[in-house]
PDB file of N, CA, C and O in Angstrom:
ATOM      1  N   MET A   1      -4.886  -0.805  -5.370  1.00  0.00           N
ATOM      2  CA  MET A   1      -4.601   0.045  -6.096  1.00  0.00           C
ATOM      3  C   MET A   1      -3.435  -1.023  -7.172  1.00  0.00           C
ATOM      4  O   MET A   1      -2.384  -1.411  -6.662  1.00  0.00           O
ATOM      5  N   LEU A   2      -3.727  -1.346  -8.418  1.00  0.00           N
ATOM      6  CA  LEU A   2      -3.123  -2.341  -9.051  1.00  0.00           C
ATOM      7  C   LEU A   2      -1.583  -1.684 -10.068  1.00  0.00           C
ATOM      8  O   LEU A   2      -0.454  -2.156 -10.203  1.00  0.00           O
ATOM      9  N   GLU A   3      -2.131  -0.631 -10.530  1.00  0.00           N
ATOM     10  CA  GLU A   3      -1.165  -0.101 -11.415  1.00  0.00           C
ATOM     11  C   GLU A   3      -1.643   1.418 -11.380  1.00  0.00           C
ATOM     12  O   GLU A   3      -2.842   1.697 -11.383  1.00  0.00           O
ATOM     13  N   GLY A   4      -0.546   2.479 -11.343  1.00  0.00           N
ATOM     14  CA  GLY A   4      -1.069   4.134 -11.773  1.00  0.00           C
ATOM     15  C   GLY A   4      -1.294   4.682 -10.209  1.00  0.00           C
ATOM     16  O   GLY A   4      -0.665   4.412  -9.186  1.00  0.00           O
ATOM     17  N   SER A   5      -2.276   5.432 -10.397  1.00  0.00           N
ATOM     18  CA  SER A   5      -3.106   6.194  -9.262  1.00  0.00           C
ATOM     19  C   SER A   5      -3.985   6.717  -9.205  1.00  0.00           C
ATOM     20  O   SER A   5      -4.200   7.436 -10.181  1.00  0.00           O
ATOM     21  N   ILE A   6      -5.146   6.722  -7.985  1.00  0.00           N
ATOM     22  CA  ILE A   6      -6.345   7.400  -8.090  1.00  0.00           C
ATOM     23  C   ILE A   6      -6.216   8.505  -6.922  1.00  0.00           C
ATOM     24  O   ILE A   6      -5.392   8.563  -6.009  1.00  0.00           O
ATOM     25  N   ARG A   7      -7.235   9.318  -7.222  1.00  0.00           N
ATOM     26  CA  ARG A   7      -7.401  10.544  -6.049  1.00  0.00           C
ATOM     27  C   ARG A   7      -8.599  10.304  -5.363  1.00  0.00           C
ATOM     28  O   ARG A   7      -9.519  10.233  -6.178  1.00  0.00           O
ATOM     29  N   ILE A   8      -8.948  10.160  -4.298  1.00  0.00           N
ATOM     30  CA  ILE A   8     -10.408  10.135  -3.426  1.00  0.00           C
ATOM     31  C   ILE A   8     -10.785  11.287  -2.757  1.00  0.00           C
ATOM     32  O   ILE A   8     -10.029  11.950  -2.047  1.00  0.00           O
ATOM     33  N   GLY A   9     -12.178  11.577  -3.022  1.00  0.00           N
ATOM     34  CA  GLY A   9     -13.015  12.717  -2.543  1.00  0.00           C
ATOM     35  C   GLY A   9     -12.574  14.014  -3.420  1.00  0.00           C
ATOM     36  O   GLY A   9     -12.612  14.013  -4.650  1.00  0.00           O
ATOM     37  N   ASP A  10     -12.159  15.098  -2.648  1.00  0.00           N
ATOM     38  CA  ASP A  10     -11.735  16.193  -3.362  1.00  0.00           C
ATOM     39  C   ASP A  10     -10.532  16.394  -4.071  1.00  0.00           C
ATOM     40  O   ASP A  10     -10.239  17.497  -4.531  1.00  0.00           O
ATOM     41  N   GLY A  11      -9.682  15.206  -4.212  1.00  0.00           N
ATOM     42  CA  GLY A  11      -8.501  15.237  -4.672  1.00  0.00           C
ATOM     43  C   GLY A  11      -7.126  15.242  -3.622  1.00  0.00           C
ATOM     44  O   GLY A  11      -5.931  15.305  -3.911  1.00  0.00           O
ATOM     45  N   ASP A  12      -7.863  15.141  -2.176  1.00  0.00           N
ATOM     46  CA  ASP A  12      -6.721  15.461  -1.054  1.00  0.00           C
ATOM     47  C   ASP A  12      -5.927  13.992  -0.701  1.00  0.00           C
ATOM     48  O   ASP A  12      -4.892  13.887  -0.042  1.00  0.00           O
ATOM     49  N   GLU A  13      -6.532  13.139  -1.187  1.00  0.00           N
ATOM     50  CA  GLU A  13      -5.996  11.618  -0.540  1.00  0.00           C
ATOM     51  C   GLU A  13      -5.450  10.885  -1.834  1.00  0.00           C
ATOM     52  O   GLU A  13      -6.419  10.484  -2.478  1.00  0.00           O
ATOM     53  N   GLU A  14      -4.328  10.585  -2.410  1.00  0.00           N
ATOM     54  CA  GLU A  14      -3.889  10.145  -3.366  1.00  0.00           C
ATOM     55  C   GLU A  14      -3.569   8.456  -3.032  1.00  0.00           C
ATOM     56  O   GLU A  14      -3.008   8.105  -1.994  1.00  0.00           O
ATOM     57  N   VAL A  15      -3.957   7.641  -3.934  1.00  0.00           N
ATOM     58  CA  VAL A  15      -3.593   6.209  -3.718  1.00  0.00           C
ATOM     59  C   VAL A  15      -2.919   5.624  -4.447  1.00  0.00           C
ATOM     60  O   VAL A  15      -3.541   5.481  -5.500  1.00  0.00           O
ATOM     61  N   GLU A  16      -1.413   4.931  -4.524  1.00  0.00           N
ATOM     62  CA  GLU A  16      -0.867   4.690  -5.439  1.00  0.00           C
ATOM     63  C   GLU A  16      -0.560   3.272  -5.440  1.00  0.00           C
ATOM     64  O   GLU A  16      -0.614   2.693  -4.355  1.00  0.00           O
ATOM     65  N   ALA A  17      -0.242   2.607  -6.502  1.00  0.00           N
ATOM     66  CA  ALA A  17      -0.003   1.177  -6.666  1.00  0.00           C
ATOM     67  C   ALA A  17       0.335   0.353  -5.563  1.00  0.00           C
ATOM     68  O   ALA A  17       1.321   0.756  -4.945  1.00  0.00           O
ATOM     69  N   GLY A  18      -0.134  -0.566  -5.183  1.00  0.00           N
ATOM     70  CA  GLY A  18       0.261  -1.445  -4.312  1.00  0.00           C
ATOM     71  C   GLY A  18      -0.371  -0.966  -2.699  1.00  0.00           C
ATOM     72  O   GLY A  18       0.037  -1.375  -1.612  1.00  0.00           O
ATOM     73  N   THR A  19      -1.311  -0.130  -2.921  1.00  0.00           N
ATOM     74  CA  THR A  19      -1.764   0.149  -1.306  1.00  0.00           C
ATOM     75  C   THR A  19      -3.340   0.034  -1.850  1.00  0.00           C
ATOM     76  O   THR A  19      -3.836  -0.019  -2.975  1.00  0.00           O
ATOM     77  N   LEU A  20      -3.905   0.021  -0.425  1.00  0.00           N
ATOM     78  CA  LEU A  20      -5.405  -0.387  -0.299  1.00  0.00           C
ATOM     79  C   LEU A  20      -6.252   0.999   0.134  1.00  0.00           C
ATOM     80  O   LEU A  20      -5.667   1.724   0.939  1.00  0.00           O
ATOM     81  N   ALA A  21      -7.450   1.390  -0.285  1.00  0.00           N
ATOM     82  CA  ALA A  21      -8.022   2.355   0.358  1.00  0.00           C
ATOM     83  C   ALA A  21      -9.294   1.688   0.659  1.00  0.00           C
ATOM     84  O   ALA A  21      -9.804   0.833  -0.065  1.00  0.00           O
ATOM     85  N   ILE A  22      -9.901   2.227   2.033  1.00  0.00           N
ATOM     86  CA  ILE A  22     -11.088   1.866   2.358  1.00  0.00           C
ATOM     87  C   ILE A  22     -11.916   3.192   1.982  1.00  0.00           C
ATOM     88  O   ILE A  22     -11.558   4.330   2.284  1.00  0.00           O
ATOM     89  N   LEU A  23     -13.026   2.875   1.307  1.00  0.00           N
ATOM     90  CA  LEU A  23     -13.874   4.100   0.949  1.00  0.00           C
ATOM     91  C   LEU A  23     -15.371   3.963   1.967  1.00  0.00           C
ATOM     92  O   LEU A  23     -16.042   2.931   2.000  1.00  0.00           O
ATOM     93  N   LEU A  24     -15.637   4.971   2.598  1.00  0.00           N
ATOM     94  CA  LEU A  24     -16.957   5.120   3.451  1.00  0.00           C
ATOM     95  C   LEU A  24     -17.920   5.455   2.588  1.00  0.00           C
ATOM     96  O   LEU A  24     -17.627   6.064   1.559  1.00  0.00           O
ATOM     97  N   SER A  25     -18.936   5.181   2.819  1.00  0.00           N
ATOM     98  CA  SER A  25     -20.373   5.526   2.098  1.00  0.00           C
ATOM     99  C   SER A  25     -20.563   7.075   2.049  1.00  0.00           C
ATOM    100  O   SER A  25     -20.641   7.860   2.994  1.00  0.00           O
ATOM    101  N   GLY A  26     -20.623   7.334   0.593  1.00  0.00           N
ATOM    102  CA  GLY A  26     -20.874   8.856   0.156  1.00  0.00           C
ATOM    103  C   GLY A  26     -19.468   9.513  -0.493  1.00  0.00           C
ATOM    104  O   GLY A  26     -19.398  10.439  -1.300  1.00  0.00           O
ATOM    105  N   ARG A  27     -18.407   8.770   0.091  1.00  0.00           N
ATOM    106  CA  ARG A  27     -17.360   9.220  -0.785  1.00  0.00           C
ATOM    107  C   ARG A  27     -17.168   8.901  -2.334  1.00  0.00           C
ATOM    108  O   ARG A  27     -17.577   7.864  -2.856  1.00  0.00           O
ATOM    109  N   SER A  28     -16.706   9.599  -2.795  1.00  0.00           N
ATOM    110  CA  SER A  28     -16.389   9.452  -4.521  1.00  0.00           C
ATOM    111  C   SER A  28     -14.828   9.351  -4.676  1.00  0.00           C
ATOM    112  O   SER A  28     -13.939   9.576  -3.854  1.00  0.00           O
ATOM    113  N   ILE A  29     -14.773   8.929  -6.028  1.00  0.00           N
ATOM    114  CA  ILE A  29     -13.197   8.758  -6.458  1.00  0.00           C
ATOM    115  C   ILE A  29     -13.101   9.236  -7.791  1.00  0.00           C
ATOM    116  O   ILE A  29     -14.073   9.178  -8.544  1.00  0.00           O
ATOM    117  N   GLN A  30     -11.985   9.715  -8.150  1.00  0.00           N
ATOM    118  CA  GLN A  30     -11.539  10.422  -9.499  1.00  0.00           C
ATOM    119  C   GLN A  30     -10.623   9.495  -9.852  1.00  0.00           C
ATOM    120  O   GLN A  30      -9.969   9.069  -8.901  1.00  0.00           O
ATOM    121  N   LEU A  31     -10.343   9.010 -10.998  1.00  0.00           N
ATOM    122  CA  LEU A  31      -9.212   8.131 -11.342  1.00  0.00           C
ATOM    123  C   LEU A  31      -8.735   8.828 -12.348  1.00  0.00           C
ATOM    124  O   LEU A  31      -9.346   9.251 -13.329  1.00  0.00           O
ATOM    125  N   THR A  32      -7.357   8.960 -12.010  1.00  0.00           N
ATOM    126  CA  THR A  32      -6.503   9.681 -12.782  1.00  0.00           C
ATOM    127  C   THR A  32      -5.058   8.988 -12.659  1.00  0.00           C
ATOM    128  O   THR A  32      -4.725   8.387 -11.638  1.00  0.00           O
ATOM    129  N   THR A  33      -4.117   9.138 -13.937  1.00  0.00           N
ATOM    130  CA  THR A  33      -2.874   8.591 -13.932  1.00  0.00           C
ATOM    131  C   THR A  33      -1.988   9.456 -14.696  1.00  0.00           C
ATOM    132  O   THR A  33      -2.459  10.352 -15.396  1.00  0.00           O
ATOM    133  N   ASN A  34      -0.780   9.256 -14.610  1.00  0.00           N
ATOM    134  CA  ASN A  34       0.247  10.018 -15.143  1.00  0.00           C
ATOM    135  C   ASN A  34       0.781   9.295 -16.137  1.00  0.00           C
ATOM    136  O   ASN A  34       1.500   9.818 -16.988  1.00  0.00           O
ATOM    137  N   LYS A  35       0.457   7.913 -16.130  1.00  0.00           N
ATOM    138  CA  LYS A  35       0.922   6.891 -17.134  1.00  0.00           C
ATOM    139  C   LYS A  35      -0.091   6.766 -18.201  1.00  0.00           C
ATOM    140  O   LYS A  35      -1.114   7.447 -18.278  1.00  0.00           O
ATOM    141  N   ALA A  36       0.349   5.659 -19.174  1.00  0.00           N
ATOM    142  CA  ALA A  36      -0.703   5.601 -20.137  1.00  0.00           C
ATOM    143  C   ALA A  36      -1.972   4.667 -19.616  1.00  0.00           C
ATOM    144  O   ALA A  36      -3.039   4.764 -20.223  1.00  0.00           O
ATOM    145  N   SER A  37      -1.868   3.886 -18.643  1.00  0.00           N
ATOM    146  CA  SER A  37      -2.974   3.209 -18.249  1.00  0.00           C
ATOM    147  C   SER A  37      -2.888   3.214 -16.532  1.00  0.00           C
ATOM    148  O   SER A  37      -1.951   3.705 -15.901  1.00  0.00           O
ATOM    149  N   ALA A  38      -4.023   2.589 -15.966  1.00  0.00           N
ATOM    150  CA  ALA A  38      -4.078   2.513 -14.782  1.00  0.00           C
ATOM    151  C   ALA A  38      -4.945   1.137 -14.481  1.00  0.00           C
ATOM    152  O   ALA A  38      -5.947   0.923 -15.163  1.00  0.00           O
ATOM    153  N   GLN A  39      -4.630   0.410 -13.674  1.00  0.00           N
ATOM    154  CA  GLN A  39      -5.458  -0.773 -13.364  1.00  0.00           C
ATOM    155  C   GLN A  39      -6.117  -0.688 -11.691  1.00  0.00           C
ATOM    156  O   GLN A  39      -5.380  -0.487 -10.725  1.00  0.00           O
ATOM    157  N   VAL A  40      -7.233  -0.831 -11.603  1.00  0.00           N
ATOM    158  CA  VAL A  40      -7.903  -0.803 -10.114  1.00  0.00           C
ATOM    159  C   VAL A  40      -8.721  -1.860 -10.029  1.00  0.00           C
ATOM    160  O   VAL A  40      -9.360  -2.279 -10.994  1.00  0.00           O
ATOM    161  N   ALA A  41      -8.763  -2.441  -8.691  1.00  0.00           N
ATOM    162  CA  ALA A  41      -9.814  -3.403  -8.435  1.00  0.00           C
ATOM    163  C   ALA A  41     -10.489  -2.637  -7.184  1.00  0.00           C
ATOM    164  O   ALA A  41      -9.919  -2.105  -6.232  1.00  0.00           O
ATOM    165  N   ILE A  42     -12.165  -2.756  -7.521  1.00  0.00           N
ATOM    166  CA  ILE A  42     -12.797  -2.123  -6.699  1.00  0.00           C
ATOM    167  C   ILE A  42     -13.968  -3.303  -6.033  1.00  0.00           C
ATOM    168  O   ILE A  42     -14.798  -3.903  -6.717  1.00  0.00           O
ATOM    169  N   LEU A  43     -13.830  -3.408  -4.916  1.00  0.00           N
ATOM    170  CA  LEU A  43     -14.366  -4.511  -4.146  1.00  0.00           C
ATOM    171  C   LEU A  43     -15.653  -3.826  -3.200  1.00  0.00           C
ATOM    172  O   LEU A  43     -15.640  -2.668  -2.782  1.00  0.00           O
ATOM    173  N   GLY A  44     -16.581  -4.665  -3.007  1.00  0.00           N
ATOM    174  CA  GLY A  44     -17.588  -3.822  -2.006  1.00  0.00           C
ATOM    175  C   GLY A  44     -18.119  -5.358  -1.275  1.00  0.00           C
ATOM    176  O   GLY A  44     -17.924  -6.477  -1.749  1.00  0.00           O
ATOM    177  N   GLY A  45     -18.769  -5.053  -0.116  1.00  0.00           N
ATOM    178  CA  GLY A  45     -19.515  -5.773   0.839  1.00  0.00           C
ATOM    179  C   GLY A  45     -19.570  -5.295   2.234  1.00  0.00           C
ATOM    180  O   GLY A  45     -19.066  -4.254   2.655  1.00  0.00           O
ATOM    181  N   GLN A  46     -20.369  -6.341   3.034  1.00  0.00           N
ATOM    182  CA  GLN A  46     -20.762  -5.980   4.239  1.00  0.00           C
ATOM    183  C   GLN A  46     -19.153  -5.744   5.072  1.00  0.00           C
ATOM    184  O   GLN A  46     -18.030  -6.106   4.720  1.00  0.00           O
ATOM    185  N   THR A  47     -19.538  -5.113   6.090  1.00  0.00           N
ATOM    186  CA  THR A  47     -18.149  -4.903   7.143  1.00  0.00           C
ATOM    187  C   THR A  47     -18.123  -6.197   7.651  1.00  0.00           C
ATOM    188  O   THR A  47     -19.176  -6.799   7.864  1.00  0.00           O
ATOM    189  N   ALA A  48     -16.644  -6.865   7.946  1.00  0.00           N
ATOM    190  CA  ALA A  48     -16.519  -8.359   8.666  1.00  0.00           C
ATOM    191  C   ALA A  48     -16.631  -7.883   9.924  1.00  0.00           C
ATOM    192  O   ALA A  48     -16.170  -6.834  10.374  1.00  0.00           O
ATOM    193  N   VAL A  49     -17.409  -8.893  10.584  1.00  0.00           N
ATOM    194  CA  VAL A  49     -17.596  -8.960  11.985  1.00  0.00           C
ATOM    195  C   VAL A  49     -16.376  -9.117  12.779  1.00  0.00           C
ATOM    196  O   VAL A  49     -15.802  -8.330  13.532  1.00  0.00           O
ATOM    197  N   ARG A  50     -16.017 -10.790  12.298  1.00  0.00           N
ATOM    198  CA  ARG A  50     -14.795 -11.170  12.978  1.00  0.00           C
ATOM    199  C   ARG A  50     -13.562 -11.062  12.368  1.00  0.00           C
ATOM    200  O   ARG A  50     -13.509 -10.584  11.235  1.00  0.00           O
ATOM    201  N   PRO A  51     -12.566 -11.426  12.931  1.00  0.00           N
ATOM    202  CA  PRO A  51     -11.026 -11.233  12.327  1.00  0.00           C
ATOM    203  C   PRO A  51     -11.189 -12.003  11.244  1.00  0.00           C
ATOM    204  O   PRO A  51     -11.761 -13.092  11.281  1.00  0.00           O
ATOM    205  N   ILE A  52     -10.535 -11.313   9.868  1.00  0.00           N
ATOM    206  CA  ILE A  52     -10.157 -12.173   8.859  1.00  0.00           C
ATOM    207  C   ILE A  52      -8.542 -12.928   8.761  1.00  0.00           C
ATOM    208  O   ILE A  52      -7.465 -12.337   8.830  1.00  0.00           O
ATOM    209  N   LEU A  53      -8.753 -14.270   8.595  1.00  0.00           N
ATOM    210  CA  LEU A  53      -7.603 -15.071   8.599  1.00  0.00           C
ATOM    211  C   LEU A  53      -7.287 -15.769   7.037  1.00  0.00           C
ATOM    212  O   LEU A  53      -8.062 -16.522   6.447  1.00  0.00           O
ATOM    213  N   PHE A  54      -5.879 -15.288   6.516  1.00  0.00           N
ATOM    214  CA  PHE A  54      -5.786 -16.026   5.399  1.00  0.00           C
ATOM    215  C   PHE A  54      -4.828 -17.114   5.594  1.00  0.00           C
ATOM    216  O   PHE A  54      -3.993 -17.037   6.495  1.00  0.00           O
ATOM    217  N   GLY A  55      -4.899 -18.212   4.739  1.00  0.00           N
ATOM    218  CA  GLY A  55      -4.555 -19.346   4.648  1.00  0.00           C
ATOM    219  C   GLY A  55      -4.503 -19.926   3.090  1.00  0.00           C
ATOM    220  O   GLY A  55      -5.422 -20.547   2.555  1.00  0.00           O
ATOM    221  N   GLY A  56      -3.081 -19.549   2.408  1.00  0.00           N
ATOM    222  CA  GLY A  56      -2.739 -19.794   0.918  1.00  0.00           C
ATOM    223  C   GLY A  56      -3.717 -18.851   0.270  1.00  0.00           C
ATOM    224  O   GLY A  56      -4.041 -17.799   0.820  1.00  0.00           O
ATOM    225  N   PRO A  57      -4.158 -19.205  -0.826  1.00  0.00           N
ATOM    226  CA  PRO A  57      -5.192 -18.194  -1.536  1.00  0.00           C
ATOM    227  C   PRO A  57      -6.459 -18.015  -1.136  1.00  0.00           C
ATOM    228  O   PRO A  57      -7.171 -17.393  -1.924  1.00  0.00           O
ATOM    229  N   PHE A  58      -7.074 -18.487   0.141  1.00  0.00           N
ATOM    230  CA  PHE A  58      -8.092 -18.575   0.884  1.00  0.00           C
ATOM    231  C   PHE A  58      -8.235 -17.287   1.711  1.00  0.00           C
ATOM    232  O   PHE A  58      -7.214 -16.675   2.025  1.00  0.00           O
ATOM    233  N   VAL A  59      -9.228 -16.923   2.013  1.00  0.00           N
ATOM    234  CA  VAL A  59      -9.350 -15.928   2.963  1.00  0.00           C
ATOM    235  C   VAL A  59     -11.009 -16.427   3.873  1.00  0.00           C
ATOM    236  O   VAL A  59     -12.071 -16.512   3.257  1.00  0.00           O
ATOM    237  N   MET A  60     -10.888 -16.685   5.320  1.00  0.00           N
ATOM    238  CA  MET A  60     -11.846 -16.764   5.855  1.00  0.00           C
ATOM    239  C   MET A  60     -12.316 -16.251   7.125  1.00  0.00           C
ATOM    240  O   MET A  60     -11.627 -15.266   7.389  1.00  0.00           O
ATOM    241  N   ASP A  61     -13.160 -16.462   8.019  1.00  0.00           N
ATOM    242  CA  ASP A  61     -13.356 -15.699   8.747  1.00  0.00           C
ATOM    243  C   ASP A  61     -13.390 -16.586  10.062  1.00  0.00           C
ATOM    244  O   ASP A  61     -13.995 -16.106  11.021  1.00  0.00           O
ATOM    245  N   SER A  62     -12.782 -17.872  10.204  1.00  0.00           N
ATOM    246  CA  SER A  62     -12.584 -18.766  11.449  1.00  0.00           C
ATOM    247  C   SER A  62     -11.718 -19.563  11.288  1.00  0.00           C
ATOM    248  O   SER A  62     -11.725 -20.122  10.191  1.00  0.00           O
ATOM    249  N   ALA A  63     -10.656 -19.942  12.252  1.00  0.00           N
ATOM    250  CA  ALA A  63      -9.693 -20.883  12.043  1.00  0.00           C
ATOM    251  C   ALA A  63     -10.182 -22.277  11.420  1.00  0.00           C
ATOM    252  O   ALA A  63      -9.616 -22.830  10.476  1.00  0.00           O
ATOM    253  N   GLU A  64     -11.303 -22.759  12.076  1.00  0.00           N
ATOM    254  CA  GLU A  64     -11.995 -24.043  11.628  1.00  0.00           C
ATOM    255  C   GLU A  64     -11.947 -23.977   9.944  1.00  0.00           C
ATOM    256  O   GLU A  64     -11.459 -24.894   9.284  1.00  0.00           O
ATOM    257  N   MET A  65     -12.472 -22.871   9.400  1.00  0.00           N
ATOM    258  CA  MET A  65     -12.886 -22.902   7.984  1.00  0.00           C
ATOM    259  C   MET A  65     -11.434 -23.055   7.419  1.00  0.00           C
ATOM    260  O   MET A  65     -11.522 -23.322   6.221  1.00  0.00           O
ATOM    261  N   LEU A  66     -10.223 -22.992   7.802  1.00  0.00           N
ATOM    262  CA  LEU A  66      -9.019 -22.851   7.042  1.00  0.00           C
ATOM    263  C   LEU A  66      -8.458 -24.255   6.979  1.00  0.00           C
ATOM    264  O   LEU A  66      -7.490 -24.458   6.247  1.00  0.00           O
ATOM    265  N   THR A  67      -9.000 -25.271   7.706  1.00  0.00           N
ATOM    266  CA  THR A  67      -8.338 -26.574   7.659  1.00  0.00           C
ATOM    267  C   THR A  67      -8.886 -27.550   6.596  1.00  0.00           C
ATOM    268  O   THR A  67      -8.395 -28.672   6.476  1.00  0.00           O
TER     269      THR A  67
END
């Protein structure tokens, strides 16, 4: 969540700016904000099998790929 807030599912879980929510298959989201605007980044993909490694602006799944 970049700015503002959203409610997940039936509205029982709120995600505020600066936090990450992991949505499971079949979940719904309702975008709401109490400000004039909100910014949300929604990403999707397969579940990572190996640990995720961060190196600068890059994200890899093996230490060899970071070098």
